[in-house]
C-alpha positions in Angstrom: 23.5 16.0 1.8 23.8 12.8 4.4 22.3 9.4 4.8 22.9 9.5 8.2 26.2 8.3 8.8 27.1 7.2 4.8 27.0 9.3 1.4 24.1 8.5 -1.0 25.8 6.4 -4.1 23.4 4.1 -5.2 22.9 3.6 -8.6 19.3 4.8 -9.9 17.9 1.8 -11.6 14.4 1.7 -13.7 13.6 4.9 -12.7 12.1 7.7 -15.0 11.0 10.9 -14.2 -5.8 18.1 -1.7 -15.5 27.2 8.8 -17.3 28.9 6.6 -16.6 30.5 2.8 -14.2 33.0 3.5 -13.4 36.0 2.3 -12.0 37.9 -0.7 -13.4 37.1 -4.3 -10.5 36.5 -6.5 -10.9 33.7 -9.3 -8.8 30.9 -9.6 -6.5 33.0 -12.3 -6.0 35.8 -9.6 -3.4 35.2 -7.3 -0.7 37.5 -6.7 2.8 36.2 -6.8 3.7 36.6 -3.1 5.9 38.4 -1.4 9.1 38.3 -0.2 10.0 37.6 3.4 12.6 40.5 5.0 15.7 39.8 6.7 17.1 36.1 7.4 13.8 34.0 6.2 14.2 35.6 2.5 17.6 34.2 2.4 16.0 31.0 2.7 14.3 31.5 -0.8 11.1 31.6 1.3 8.3 33.2 -0.5 4.7 33.5 1.8 2.4 33.6 -0.9 -0.6 35.3 -1.2 -4.0 33.0 -2.4 -7.0 35.5 -1.8 -8.5 33.7 0.6 -8.6 33.7 4.3 -6.8 31.4 7.0 -8.9 28.1 8.0 -10.1 25.6 6.0 -13.6 25.7 4.4 -17.0 23.3 5.1 -18.3 25.9 7.7 -20.7 25.2 10.6 -24.7 25.1 9.4 -25.8 28.9 9.4 -29.8 29.4 9.7 -31.3 29.4 6.2 -32.6 32.9 5.1 -36.7 32.8 3.6 -35.0 34.7 0.4 -33.7 31.0 -0.4 -37.2 29.7 -0.9 -38.2 31.3 -4.6 -41.6 32.7 -4.7 -44.3 30.2 -5.6 -42.5 27.5 -3.6 -44.8 26.9 -1.1 -46.8 24.4 -0.2 -50.1 22.7 1.7 -50.0 23.3 5.2 -48.0 21.1 7.1 -48.9 20.3 11.0 -48.3 23.1 13.0 -45.2 23.7 15.4 -47.1 25.6 18.0 -48.1 29.3 17.8 -47.6 31.3 15.2 -49.5 32.2 11.9 -47.6 31.3 9.0 -46.1 34.0 7.3 -46.4 36.8 9.5 -43.5 36.6 12.1 -39.9 37.3 10.7 -37.9 34.4 10.4 -35.8 34.4 13.7 -32.0 33.4 13.0 -32.4 31.2 16.5 -33.7 30.3 19.6 -37.0 30.1 19.9 -40.1 32.4 19.9 -43.1 32.6 17.1 -40.2 33.5 14.3 -38.5 30.4 14.7 -41.6 28.4 14.8 -42.8 30.0 11.7 -39.7 29.3 9.8 -39.4 25.4 11.0 -43.2 25.0 9.4 -41.9 26.6 6.4 -38.9 24.5 6.5 -41.0 20.9 7.3 -43.5 22.0 4.6 -41.2 22.4 2.2 -39.4 19.0 3.1 -42.5 17.2 3.0 -43.4 18.2 -0.2 -40.0 18.0 -1.5 -38.5 14.4 -0.2 -39.2 11.3 -1.7 -36.6 8.8 0.7 -39.1 7.2 2.7 -37.0 6.6 5.9 -36.3 10.5 5.8 -39.6 11.3 5.2 -41.3 9.1 7.8 -39.2 10.4 10.5 -39.6 14.2 9.8 -43.1 13.4 9.6 -42.9 11.7 12.8 -41.2 14.5 14.5 -43.7 16.8 13.5 -46.5 14.6 14.9 -44.6 14.4 18.4 -43.9 18.2 18.0 -40.7 17.0 19.2 -39.1 21.2 18.6 -35.9 20.6 19.7 -34.6 17.6 17.2 -36.7 19.2 14.3 -34.3 22.6 15.2 -31.5 20.2 14.9 -32.8 18.8 11.7 -33.9 22.4 10.2 -32.8 25.3 12.4 -29.8 25.9 9.6 -29.2 25.2 6.4 -25.5 23.3 6.1 -23.1 25.9 4.3 -21.2 25.3 1.1 -17.5 26.1 1.8 -14.0 25.4 -0.3 -14.3 22.0 1.8 -17.7 21.5 0.3 -20.4 20.2 2.8 -19.3 17.5 5.8 -22.1 16.8 8.5 -23.9 14.0 9.4 -26.4 12.0 7.6 -30.0 12.4 8.6 -32.9 14.3 7.7 -33.7 17.7 7.3 -31.2 21.2 5.6 -29.1 20.1 8.4 -27.6 17.1 7.0 -26.1 14.9 4.7 -29.4 13.1 2.8 -30.9 12.1 -0.3 -32.7 15.7 -1.1 -29.3 17.8 0.4 -27.3 15.7 -2.0 -29.8 16.7 -4.6 -29.7 20.1 -4.0 -26.0 20.8 -3.4 -25.4 19.3 -7.0 -27.9 21.3 -8.4 -26.5 24.5 -8.0 -23.1 23.2 -8.6 -24.4 21.9 -11.8 -26.0 25.8 -12.5 -22.9 27.2 -11.5 -20.8 25.4 -13.5 -22.8 26.0 -16.9 -22.2 29.3 -16.1 -18.4 29.0 -15.2 -17.8 26.6 -18.2 -19.5 26.8 -22.1 -17.7 23.2 -23.0 -19.6 21.6 -20.3 -21.2 19.2 -22.2 -18.1 18.1 -23.9 -16.1 17.7 -21.3 -18.3 16.3 -18.5 -17.3 16.2 -14.6 -16.1 12.8 -12.4 -17.8 11.3 -9.2 -16.6 9.0 -7.1 -17.3 8.0 -3.6 -16.4 6.1 -0.1 -17.9 3.4 1.9 -20.1 5.2 4.1 -23.3 4.3 4.8 -26.4 4.8 7.2 -28.6 2.8 7.4 -31.2 4.3 9.5 -31.8 7.5 7.0 -30.6 5.5 3.4 -28.0 7.5 3.0 -24.9 6.1 1.6 -22.2 7.5 -0.5 -22.6 5.0 -3.1 -26.1 6.0 -3.2 -25.2 10.3 -2.8 -22.8 9.7 -5.9 -25.5 8.1 -8.1 -28.1 11.1 -6.9 -25.2 13.6 -8.2 -24.7 11.7 -11.4 -28.5 12.0 -12.1 -28.1 15.5 -12.0 -26.0 16.3 -14.1 -26.8 13.8 -16.7 -30.5 15.0 -16.3 -29.1 17.9 -17.9 -27.3 16.6 -20.9 -23.5 16.9 -18.9 -21.2 13.3 -19.5 -20.1 12.0 -15.9 -17.8 10.1 -15.1 -18.9 7.8 -12.1 -16.2 5.1 -10.3 -18.6 2.1 -10.4 -16.9 1.4 -6.7 -14.9 2.7 -4.1 -12.1 4.7 -4.7 -9.6 6.9 -2.5 -9.9 10.4 -2.8 -7.0 11.4 -4.8 -8.5 9.2 -8.0 -11.1 12.1 -7.9 -8.2 15.1 -8.3 -5.9 12.9 -10.7 -9.1 12.1 -13.0 -10.1 15.3 -13.2 -6.6 16.5 -14.6 -6.2 13.1 -16.7 -8.9 13.5 -18.4 -9.1 17.4 -18.8 -12.7 17.5 -17.0 -14.3 20.9 -15.6 -14.8 19.1 -12.4 -14.7 16.9 -9.8 -17.0 15.4 -6.9 -15.6 13.0 -3.9 -18.4 11.6 -1.6 -16.6 11.1 1.7 -16.3 12.2 5.0 -12.4 11.2 5.3 -11.9 10.2 9.1 -14.7 11.7 10.8 -16.7 9.8 12.8 -18.9 7.4 10.8 -22.6 9.3 11.1 -21.1 11.7 8.7 -20.7 12.4 5.4 -19.1 14.8 2.8 -19.3 16.5 -0.5 -15.7 17.4 -1.7 -15.5 19.7 -4.8 -12.4 20.0 -7.2 -12.2 22.8 -10.5 -11.0 22.0 -13.7 -7.4 22.3 -12.6 -7.4 19.8 -10.4 -7.4 21.1 -7.1 -9.9 21.4 -4.0 -11.9 25.3 -5.0 -11.2 28.3 -3.4 -12.9 31.2 -2.9 -15.2 32.6 -4.9 -16.4 29.6 -5.8 -17.5 28.7 -2.3 -19.5 31.7 -2.5 -20.7 31.3 -5.9 -22.1 27.7 -5.7 -24.0 28.7 -2.2 -25.5 30.7 -3.8 -26.8 28.8 -6.7 -27.3 25.9 -4.5 -29.9 28.3 -2.7 -31.3 29.3 -6.0 -31.8 25.9 -7.1 -33.5 24.1 -3.6 -36.7 22.4 -5.8 -35.8 19.0 -7.4 -35.3 19.0 -11.0 -38.2 16.7 -12.7 -36.2 13.8 -13.0 -33.9 14.5 -10.0 -35.1 11.4 -8.0 -35.0 8.6 -10.7 -31.9 7.7 -10.4 -32.6 4.6 -13.2 -32.2 7.3 -16.2 -28.0 6.8 -15.8 -27.9 2.9 -16.1 -28.5 3.2 -19.8 -27.6 6.7 -20.3 -24.5 7.3 -23.2 -23.7 10.2 -21.1 -22.6 7.8 -18.0 -19.1 6.5 -18.1 -17.4 4.3 -15.6 -13.6 5.3 -15.1 -12.6 2.8 -12.7 -10.1 0.5 -15.1 -8.5 2.8 -17.2 -8.1 5.2 -14.2 -6.5 2.4 -12.0 -4.3 1.6 -14.8 -3.1 4.8 -16.0 -2.2 6.4 -12.2 -0.5 3.1 -11.6 1.7 3.8 -14.4 2.2 7.1 -13.2 2.8 6.4 -10.0 5.9 4.0 -11.5 7.5 6.8 -12.4 8.8 7.6 -9.1 9.9 4.3 -8.3 13.8 5.0 -7.8 15.1 1.6 -6.6 13.0 -1.2 -7.8 16.0 -3.8 -7.3 16.0 -2.6 -4.1 12.5 -3.3 -3.4 12.3 -6.6 -5.5 15.0 -8.0 -2.7 14.0 -6.2 0.2 14.1 -7.9 3.7 12.3 -5.0 5.5 8.3 -6.5 6.0 5.5 -3.7 6.1 1.8 -4.2 7.7 -0.9 -2.1 6.3 -4.0 -1.3 7.7 -7.5 0.7 5.8 -8.6 1.4 9.0 -11.9 -0.3 7.7 -11.9 2.3 4.4 -11.0 2.0 0.6 -7.1 1.7 0.7 -6.7 -2.1 0.8 -6.8 -3.0 -3.0 -5.1 0.7 -4.1 -2.1 0.3 -1.8 -1.5 -3.4 -2.6 -1.8 -2.4 -6.3 1.2 0.6 -5.7 3.4 -2.0 -4.2 2.9 -4.4 -7.2 3.6 -1.3 -9.3 7.2 -0.7 -7.1 8.3 -4.3 -7.6 7.4 -4.8 -3.9 6.0 -8.1 -2.3 2.5 -7.1 -0.9 2.5 -5.4 2.6 0.6 -7.6 5.4 -2.6 -6.4 5.3 -4.5 -6.6 9.0 -7.3 -8.7 8.3 -9.8 -7.0 10.7 -9.2 -3.6 9.2 -8.7 -4.8 5.7 -12.6 -4.6 4.0 -14.6 -1.3 3.8 -17.2 -1.0 6.7 -19.2 1.9 7.5 -19.6 0.9 11.2 -15.8 1.1 12.0 -16.0 -1.9 14.8 -12.8 -1.9 15.8 -11.9 1.5 16.8 -13.6 4.7 18.5 -11.9 7.3 15.9 -11.2 6.2 11.9 -8.3 8.5 12.5 -4.7 7.5 12.1 -3.7 11.2 13.2 -5.2 10.1 16.8 -2.3 8.1 17.5 -1.2 4.6 18.9 -4.7 3.8 19.9 -5.8 3.3 16.0 -3.1 1.2 15.6 -3.0 -1.2 18.3 -4.3 -4.2 15.3 -1.7 -3.2 13.5 1.0 -3.5 15.9 -0.1 -6.9 17.1 0.1 -8.1 13.2 3.4 -6.5 12.9 5.0 -8.2 16.1 3.5 -11.4 14.5 4.8 -11.4 11.1 8.1 -9.7 12.3 7.3 -6.2 10.7 9.1 -3.4 11.0 7.3 -0.9 9.5 3.3 0.0 10.0 1.6 1.9 7.4 -2.2 3.2 8.2 -4.1 4.8 5.9 -7.3 7.0 7.0 -10.5 5.9 5.3 -10.8 7.3 2.2 -6.6 7.1 1.9 -5.7 10.3 0.8 -3.2 10.6 4.6 -0.9 8.3 5.6 0.3 7.6 9.4 3.8 6.0 9.8 5.4 3.3 12.8 8.5 2.2 13.0 9.9 -0.6 15.4 12.5 0.7 17.6 15.8 -1.6 18.9 13.9 -0.9 22.6 10.7 -2.6 21.5 8.5 0.2 21.5 6.4 1.4 18.9 7.3 4.8 17.4 4.6 6.5 15.3 6.0 9.8 13.1 4.4 13.0 13.8 2.7 14.4 10.3 6.1 17.0 10.4 8.5 14.2 11.3 7.1 12.3 8.2 7.2 15.4 6.2 10.9 15.6 6.9 11.6 12.4 5.8 10.0 12.3 2.5 10.9 15.8 1.5 14.4 14.6 2.0 13.6 11.4 0.3 12.5 13.2 -2.7 14.8 15.9 -3.0 17.4 13.3 -3.0 16.1 11.5 -5.5 15.5 14.0 -7.7 18.9 15.3 -7.2 20.7 12.0 -8.3 19.1 12.3 -11.0 19.3 16.2 -11.9 23.0 16.1 -11.5 23.0 20.2 -13.6 22.2 22.7 -10.6 21.0 25.1 -12.8 17.8 23.4 -12.7 17.4 24.1 -8.3 16.1 28.1 -9.6 13.1 26.0 -11.0 12.4 23.4 -8.1 10.2 24.2 -5.4 8.7 22.9 -2.0 5.6 23.8 -0.4 4.0 23.4 3.3 1.3 24.9 4.8 1.9 27.9 7.4 0.9 25.4 10.6 3.4 22.7 9.1 7.2 22.3 10.2 9.6 24.7 8.5 12.1 21.9 8.0 11.8 22.1 4.4 12.9 25.8 4.8 15.7 24.8 6.5 16.9 22.6 3.4 16.0 24.5 0.7 18.1 27.2 2.4 20.9 24.5 2.3 20.6 22.8 -1.2 19.4 26.0 -3.1 15.8 25.2 -3.8 12.8 27.6 -3.2 10.3 26.8 -0.4 7.4 28.4 -0.3 4.6 28.5 2.5 0.9 28.9 2.3 -2.1 29.2 4.2 -3.6 25.7 6.3 -5.2 23.1 3.8 -4.2 21.4 0.6 -6.7 23.4 -1.6 -3.7 26.3 -0.8 -1.1 24.2 -1.3 -2.8 22.2 -4.6 -3.9 25.4 -6.3 -0.5 27.3 -5.9 1.4 23.9 -7.2 -0.8 24.1 -10.6 -0.2 27.6 -10.9 4.4 27.1 -10.6 3.4 23.8 -12.6 1.9 26.0 -15.4 4.9 28.6 -15.3 7.5 25.3 -16.2 8.2 24.8 -12.1 9.0 21.6 -10.9 7.4 21.1 -7.5 9.0 18.2 -6.0 6.8 17.8 -2.8 4.2 19.7 -0.3 2.8 18.2 2.8 1.0 19.6 6.1 1.4 18.4 9.6 -2.0 16.5 10.0 -0.4 13.6 7.8 -0.7 15.0 4.0 1.6 14.7 1.6 1.8 15.4 -2.2 4.8 13.0 -3.8 3.9 12.7 -6.9 2.4 16.2 -8.8 0.0 14.4 -11.3 -2.4 14.6 -8.4 -3.1 18.0 -6.8 -4.0 17.3 -3.1 -2.7 14.6 -0.7 -2.4 11.3 -1.7 -2.2 8.7 1.2 -1.6 5.7 -1.7 1.7 7.2 -3.1 2.9 8.3 -0.2 2.5 4.9 1.7 4.9 3.0 -1.4 6.9 6.2 -1.3 7.5 5.7 2.4 8.4 1.9 2.0 10.8 2.5 -0.6 12.4 5.2 1.5 12.5 2.6 4.0 13.9 -0.4 2.3 17.2 2.0 0.6 17.9 2.9 4.2 17.9 -0.9 5.2 20.6 -1.4 2.4 22.9 1.4 4.6 21.6 -0.1 7.8 19.9 2.9 8.8 16.4 3.0 10.1 13.7 6.1 9.4 14.0 7.0 13.4 18.1 7.0 12.3 17.5 9.2 9.1 15.6 11.7 10.7 18.1 12.6 13.2 20.6 12.6 10.5 18.3 15.0 9.0 17.8 17.3 12.0 21.5 17.1 12.1 22.5 18.4 9.0 19.9 21.2 8.5 18.9 22.2 12.3 16.6 20.7 14.8 12.4 21.3 14.5 11.2 20.1 17.2 7.1 20.0 17.1 4.3 19.8 19.6 0.4 19.9 18.3 -2.9 19.3 20.1 -6.1 20.7 20.6 -9.0 21.6 23.1 -12.6 21.0 22.7 -15.1 23.5 22.6 -18.5 23.1 21.2 -19.6 27.1 22.1 -18.8 29.6 19.3 -19.2 32.4 21.9 -16.8 30.9 23.9 -13.9 30.0 21.0 -15.0 33.8 20.5 -14.3 35.1 24.0 -10.9 32.8 24.1 -9.8 34.6 21.3 -10.8 38.0 21.9 -8.9 38.1 25.6 -5.7 37.3 23.1 -6.1 40.3 21.8 -7.2 42.7 24.7 -4.7 40.9 27.2 -3.4 44.1 29.0 -6.1 46.1 28.0 -8.2 47.1 24.8 -6.2 46.4 21.8 -2.6 44.3 23.6 -1.7 41.6 22.7 0.0 39.9 25.3 3.8 40.4 25.6 4.6 37.4 27.4 3.7 33.7 27.9 4.1 32.8 31.3 8.2 33.3 31.4 8.5 33.1 27.7 9.0 36.5 25.7 6.8 37.2 22.7 9.0 38.9 20.1 6.4 38.8 17.4 2.6 38.4 16.5 0.2 37.9 13.2 -2.8 37.8 13.4 -5.1 36.6 10.0 -8.4 37.4 11.9 -7.6 40.9 12.2 -4.8 40.9 9.8 -2.1 42.5 11.6 1.4 41.4 11.5 4.0 43.2 13.6 6.7 41.8 11.6 5.6 44.0 8.8 7.2 47.6 8.1 3.2 48.7 8.2 2.1 46.1 10.5 -0.2 44.3 7.8 -0.2 40.7 7.0 0.6 39.1 4.2 -0.9 36.2 4.0 -4.9 36.6 3.2 -7.1 36.9 6.3 -10.9 36.9 7.4 -12.4 37.6 10.0 -14.8 34.5 10.1 -11.9 32.0 11.4 -9.5 32.3 14.1 -6.3 32.1 13.6 -3.1 33.5 16.1 0.7 33.7 15.5 2.8 34.1 18.6 6.5 34.1 17.9 8.7 33.5 20.8 12.4 35.0 22.0 13.8 31.7 22.7 13.0 30.6 18.4 9.2 29.2 19.4 6.2 29.7 16.9 3.1 28.6 18.3 -0.1 29.0 16.0 -3.6 28.8 17.5 -6.6 28.6 15.4 -10.0 26.6 14.7 -10.6 24.3 12.6 -13.2 24.5 9.8 -14.6 20.8 9.8 -14.7 19.6 14.0 -15.1 21.8 17.3 -11.8 22.3 18.0 -9.8 24.8 18.6 -5.9 24.0 17.4 -2.5 24.7 18.2 0.9 24.0 16.3 4.2 25.0 18.0 8.0 24.3 16.8 11.2 25.3 17.8 14.0 25.5 15.7 17.7 25.1 16.3 20.8 26.1 13.5 22.5 23.0 12.6 24.9 21.3 15.0 22.8 21.8 17.9 22.7 18.1 18.7 20.4 18.3 21.9 17.3 17.7 21.3 15.9 16.8 24.5 16.7 19.8 25.8 14.7 21.4 22.8 11.7 18.9 23.8 12.1 19.9 27.4 11.7 23.8 26.5 9.0 23.2 24.3 7.1 21.3 26.7 7.5 24.2 29.2 6.5 26.6 25.8 3.3 24.5 25.4 2.5 24.1 29.4 2.6 27.7 29.5 0.8 28.4 26.4 -2.4 26.1 27.5 -2.4 27.5 31.2 -2.1 31.6 29.9 -3.8 31.5 26.9 -6.5 28.7 26.5 -7.2 28.5 30.1 -9.2 25.2 29.8 -10.6 25.8 33.3 -11.8 29.3 32.7 -13.6 28.7 29.3 -14.4 24.7 29.8 -12.7 23.3 27.5 -12.5 19.3 26.5 -8.6 18.4 26.0 -7.7 16.1 23.3 -8.8 12.0 24.7 -5.5 9.9 24.5 
């Protein structure tokens, strides 16, 4: 394995060894073992893993709340009327206007006014009714948020379509009842709850408030709650579940979504995000437990409860002790001249990344002062998402130029993702893509592991994972180095669950990543973790500097050794589900009914996998190996020139995403030609498959 121009010879010092709910009903123990890939890919020891759920991610769009969700007897005194129709006579309409919708809105708002004890959201709904503002009421009550594998994510505000005190209580009551059925020892083990810094003064909602209400629900039922007393990164919740052997975890966060949003993310007792059928079971339990329990609104009951525990101090101590095991070059870190700038983008990451640097014996990174402290308004950025590119990093670049720092590390607001930028010799800043940083971290973690494990027989039990829309660079490294690579469906819920299964089989999972700047560098957290990724990237950069190498130079060396993997990903925004369906149906009926396209512009298509319909023409029976679902859209095209492109819908945002990659065998050293070819392919895909003018799609804003 090559470290750019030199070999890896440094002695290792001071080191010791995470759309609607989808598809098939299989429990966490019920994964099939996976299927061997045919042909050349089989020789790379890649296995495509079948994990019993569909393509796509979890927190889906709201849907109409069925009348059956309201148990008998839960009626209310009549609320002010919303127009024509008499209560209880018209059938509930799934959407649109008409007397059925008016009746359903009457029923939903009546229940809301009966149950909601938050004065801000209560008065807001009361005012909308008084004004007869059916349009706004429809937005608030037209569809209940659906609980999917990604939990909930929606704007904060009044009504069943939004995140607020009442919907948090209802969700937690359902989750509590579901856990009681699943775990006979729930009252002995308990759950962990944490939160980010989001707040919405207009509705009185905040992540901390929601976390306290969730804790109140469990404690009122005699269930122990480990409630963090202050903000934490999202990965601290799965870490706590595993570390304390709890039954479940809840993180109140909307990650990098716009400021008005919030979310409710759930982990199972294995320390990974939930997968089907738990989402469906929890969703059904929520519908059966909508009426707040007697103590639901009285969060003062938890203050003196012996069931309430604050894990903040002990978990922080143990997390950073565990993290130290992944420090391989402590003496290099102490002496490095490489300077780092860190931004938490107004989120939770600052203190934790500072502590991570201390654990690795680094000097603390320079923090961007305007973005260091949590601020739910995210005042310095349009979108608080480092994945959006250089716009989010403007202040970081300015501070780095001022302090002569060469590396910028940027976490998203809940610190589970990491973006990295490096100052080039030209003076320009290079922001690495998620796939590029995945290549660097994968190479680094394998190289560091290999230095400590000279016995090559250990390779047979060593694994790396990535999602199906991420670069296949790990597959190329695995092919040459002799360890295992596995591909999962999109999202860390799949990689976390698969990693846990492998670990339970005695395997060693070195690394997992997804192109959306998510990295699992330390398997003591079975989800993406931007804190550990930040400090491990810093150690990688510091080690390379001792060889007079930059991250960019090392990335080039990886591509020369294992083959160039050029990737390009973007998205179009589309708010109309009907348009989305038309676009994908056009691809399935391109040259007549049931005919997929044979070309895309001048590019010949050699293979098609459709995880919505279950079609895969590379399989002998034409049936896809990875799980499928009709509820989300995902089609992968393989091209004769070696290119691969996947088009899919997002489960949490109104986006149609595409991911493309061109892979070359080792020795092809003309990356510029590969980039030109990939750009031509992407342009053809946008023109012929997306047809943005025809479908009125909005391109990604720069």
